[in-house]
C-alpha positions in Angstrom: 0.1 -0.1 0.0 1.3 3.4 -0.9 1.8 6.0 1.6 -1.1 8.6 1.7 1.2 11.2 0.1 1.9 8.7 -2.9 -1.7 7.8 -3.4 -3.6 9.3 -6.2 -6.0 11.2 -3.8 -3.0 12.5 -1.8 -1.3 13.7 -4.9 -4.5 15.4 -5.9 -5.0 16.9 -2.8 -1.4 18.3 -2.8 -2.1 19.9 -6.1 -5.2 21.6 -5.4 -4.6 22.4 -1.7 -6.5 21.9 1.7 -9.5 24.1 1.0 -10.9 22.8 -2.2 -13.5 20.3 -2.4 -12.6 16.9 -4.0 -14.9 14.7 -5.5 -13.9 11.0 -4.8 -15.0 7.7 -6.0 -14.7 4.6 -3.6 -16.3 1.6 -2.2 -17.4 -0.1 1.1 -17.8 -3.8 1.9 -20.2 -5.6 4.2 -18.7 -9.0 5.5 -20.7 -11.4 7.6 -19.3 -14.1 9.7 -21.5 -17.6 9.4 -23.8 -16.4 12.4 -24.7 -13.2 10.5 -22.6 -10.6 12.6 -21.1 -7.8 10.6 -17.4 -7.0 10.4 -16.6 -3.5 11.6 -13.2 -1.8 11.7 -12.2 0.9 14.1 -10.7 3.6 12.0 -7.3 4.9 13.3 -7.8 8.6 12.1 -11.0 9.2 14.1 -11.6 6.3 16.3 -15.0 5.4 15.0 -16.4 2.0 13.9 -17.1 1.7 10.3 -17.4 -0.8 7.5 -14.3 -1.4 5.6 -14.1 1.3 2.8 -11.9 3.5 1.1 -10.9 5.5 -2.2 -10.3 4.1 -5.6 -6.7 4.2 -7.0 -6.1 4.8 -10.6 -6.7 2.1 -12.9 -8.6 0.1 -10.5 -12.3 -1.1 -10.6 -14.7 -0.4 -7.9 -14.9 -4.1 -7.2 -11.2 -4.4 -6.8 -11.3 -1.1 -4.6 -13.7 -3.0 -2.4 -11.6 -6.0 -2.1 -8.2 -4.0 -1.5 -9.8 -1.9 1.2 -11.0 -5.1 3.1 -7.4 -6.7 2.8 -5.7 -3.5 3.9 -8.0 -3.0 6.9 -8.8 -6.4 8.0 -6.2 -8.8 6.5 -9.3 -10.8 5.0 -9.3 -11.8 1.3 -12.8 -11.1 -0.5 -13.3 -13.5 -3.4 -16.8 -12.5 -4.7 -18.9 -9.4 -4.1 -22.3 -8.1 -5.1 -23.1 -4.4 -5.4 -26.2 -3.2 -3.7 -26.3 0.5 -3.3 -24.6 3.5 -4.9 -24.3 6.7 -2.6 -23.7 10.1 -4.0 -25.4 12.5 -2.0 -25.0 16.4 -1.9 -23.5 16.4 1.6 -19.8 16.9 2.2 -17.6 15.2 4.5 -14.4 16.5 6.2 -11.3 14.3 6.6 -9.4 13.8 10.0 -7.1 16.5 8.6 -10.0 19.1 7.8 -10.0 18.4 4.0 -13.4 18.6 2.4 -14.9 15.8 0.2 -17.8 14.7 -1.5 -17.8 10.9 -1.8 -19.5 8.6 -4.4 -19.3 5.2 -2.8 -20.4 1.8 -4.2 -21.5 -0.6 -1.2 -20.9 -4.3 -1.7 -21.9 -7.4 -0.1 -18.8 -9.8 0.3 -20.2 -13.1 -0.8 -17.2 -15.2 0.1 -14.2 -14.4 1.8 -11.2 -16.2 3.6 -8.3 -15.5 5.9 -7.6 -14.7 9.5 -8.9 -11.2 11.1 -6.4 -8.8 11.9 -7.6 -6.4 14.6 -4.9 -4.0 14.1 -3.4 -2.6 10.8 -1.9 0.8 9.4 -5.5 2.0 8.9 -7.4 0.4 12.2 -7.0 0.1 15.6 -9.6 -2.6 16.0 -11.8 -5.0 14.0 -14.6 -7.2 15.3 -17.9 -8.8 14.2 -20.9 -7.3 15.7 -24.6 -8.3 15.4 -26.6 -5.9 13.2 -28.9 -4.9 16.2 -26.0 -4.6 18.6 -23.4 -2.2 16.8 -21.2 0.2 18.7 -22.4 3.5 19.4 -19.8 5.1 17.4 -20.9 3.3 14.1 -22.1 6.2 12.4 -25.3 6.9 10.1 -23.3 5.6 6.9 -23.0 2.2 8.4 -26.3 2.0 9.8 -27.9 3.2 6.4 -25.7 0.6 4.4 -26.9 -2.1 6.5 -30.5 -1.1 6.0 -30.1 -1.0 2.4 -28.4 -4.4 2.3 -31.3 -6.0 4.3 -33.8 -4.3 1.9 -31.8 -5.5 -1.0 -31.8 -9.0 0.3 -35.4 -8.8 0.7 -36.2 -8.1 -3.1 -35.9 -4.3 -3.3 -33.9 -2.8 -6.1 -30.4 -1.6 -6.0 -30.3 1.6 -4.0 -29.2 4.7 -5.9 -29.0 7.9 -3.7 
């Protein structure tokens, strides 16, 4: 994994400065264990619990982005994914460094995965599986919305486009 400064987004941020809003494209993944618990990572930048997620690199597909982010943040290898939602709302987010972004994010369900969970990585300070109805308090609205949209999708609702 390249250092932030070497990544496409890091280079783009350097060229436009800290104040300009950047439009980013990325992916998040929902992994479940055999009991149906959902994998969350605790982010090292803000301490919040979230789904494994991140920004696409150049020449990478969204599918590969979702798979790469899971490996980087959990050590687990995702083999197959099913996309179920695309989020592109008008709201802006601010990074831990105060930089403004508008994210376009594809949410994918990990249909098969393998490996041993790493609870701590360069990007995370913890990782664990949680029952959907007992998520940590710091799991934010994006995580909860994504899990609700997945439940609707699995009940036969169409792909979410928001």
